[in-house]
N, C-alpha and C positions, 0 to 999 in steps of 0.2 A: 477440268478433265483429269483423269488419272489413268495411269498405265500400270499393268501388272505383268509379271512373267510367270509362266507355269511350265515346268518341265514336261516334255512330251516324250514318252517312252514307246519304242517300237518293238514288237514281238512277232514271232512266227507261230501263231496258234495258241498263245498263252495269255493274251491280253485280259480276257475276262477273269481268269484265275488270279492273275496279278492284281487287277483292280479290286477284286473281292478281298484278297489278302491285305492290301494296303488300307482298305476301308476298315477291316477288322482291327488292324494294328493301330490305326489313328483315331478310331471312333467316327470315321467319316461315312459318307453315303456315296454309292455308285450311281452314276448316270451313264447309260451306254445304249448304243443301238448297233445293230448288226448290218452286214452288207445286204442281207435280204430286206431289211427295213429301209435302207437308204441307198441301195446300190444303183449304179447307172451302167451305161454301156462300157465305159472305161474300166470299171471294176470287173465286169464280166470278161473283158478282153485280157485282163491281168490274172484271171483264174481265181478271183476272190471266192472264198468259201462262205456260203450264205449265212451260216450261224456264227461266224467269227466277227470280232468287233471292228466296225468301220470307224467309230469314234467313241471314246469313253473318258470319263473323268471321275476322280474321287475328290470330294471337298469335305473338310472337317470343320467343326465349330472353332477349332484352334487357329484356323487359317491355312492349314495344310491343304495343298492342292497338287494333283498330278494328273496328266492326261496320258492316254495310251491307245494304240490300235494294233491290229494284226496286219503285217505287211503281206499283200497277196503273193501267192507262189511264183508268179511270173516276174516279180520285181526282185532285184538283188537284195539280199539281206545277210548281214553278218553281225553277230554279237560283238565282235571286235575285242580288243584287248584294252580295257580301261578307256573306252571312248568318251566317257563322261562320268562325273560324280554328281550325285544329287545331294545337295546340302539341306539338312534339316536343322534349324536353329530355334532354340526356345529359351525361355527364362525360368522354366519349371523343371528342376532336375528329375522329379518323379515321372513327369510326362515324357521327357526325352529318354529316360531309362526304359520306360514301358515300350516306347516305339522301337528303340534299339533292340530290345529282347525279342520283340515280335518279328522284326526283320531278320534277326539272326536265326530264327527257327528254320532249319533245313538249309541254311546258308553257311558262309565262312566268315568268321570274325577276323578281320585284318588288323585291327587295333582295338584292344578291349576298351570299353567305356571307362575312363579313368580321368583324374585330374591331369591337366596339361599346363604348360607354362603360360599359355594364352587364354585358357578357358577353365572354368571350374570342372567341367566334364567334356571329354572329347572321345569319339570312337569312330571306327570305320568298319563296315560290314558289307560283304557282297551277298545279296539275298539269293534265294533258290532260283530266281529267274535270271541271274547274271547281272543284275543292276547293283552298282556300288554306291552306297550311301555313306556320307560323312555327317555325323551328328554331334552337336555341341550345345552346351549351355552358354549363353551369351554372358561375357564378363562385362562389368561396367567399364566404360572407356575412360582412361586416365589422361587422355590427350597426348 
């Protein structure tokens, strides 16, 4: 048996746009269905918008994976102030750089992608959807 974790991002009406963006940045594929496709009475009571995402995911050949959905209007939602960071770690500097640059489009670079004392490359960016990503190239462990 194996267990994996996937970051699940919550949006208010931007989940599909975010999933499409993350797929383009990572070379991944979007799987998603709307509230209209999978809604139930609870969704209707929460004011779910039929064409918004009830469940979505991006998976890429590199192993990148993220899930997302649109919080219905009747449920509380706040982007918060740094409620989480999504960590993207890789062993290929070119791939990590490409992903960083894609996430930075329309976003705010909080730490430029550059060598750090603990990693050959490290950077932090808050993308145009308000999600903060930390990216690094994994350094060999010296024990």
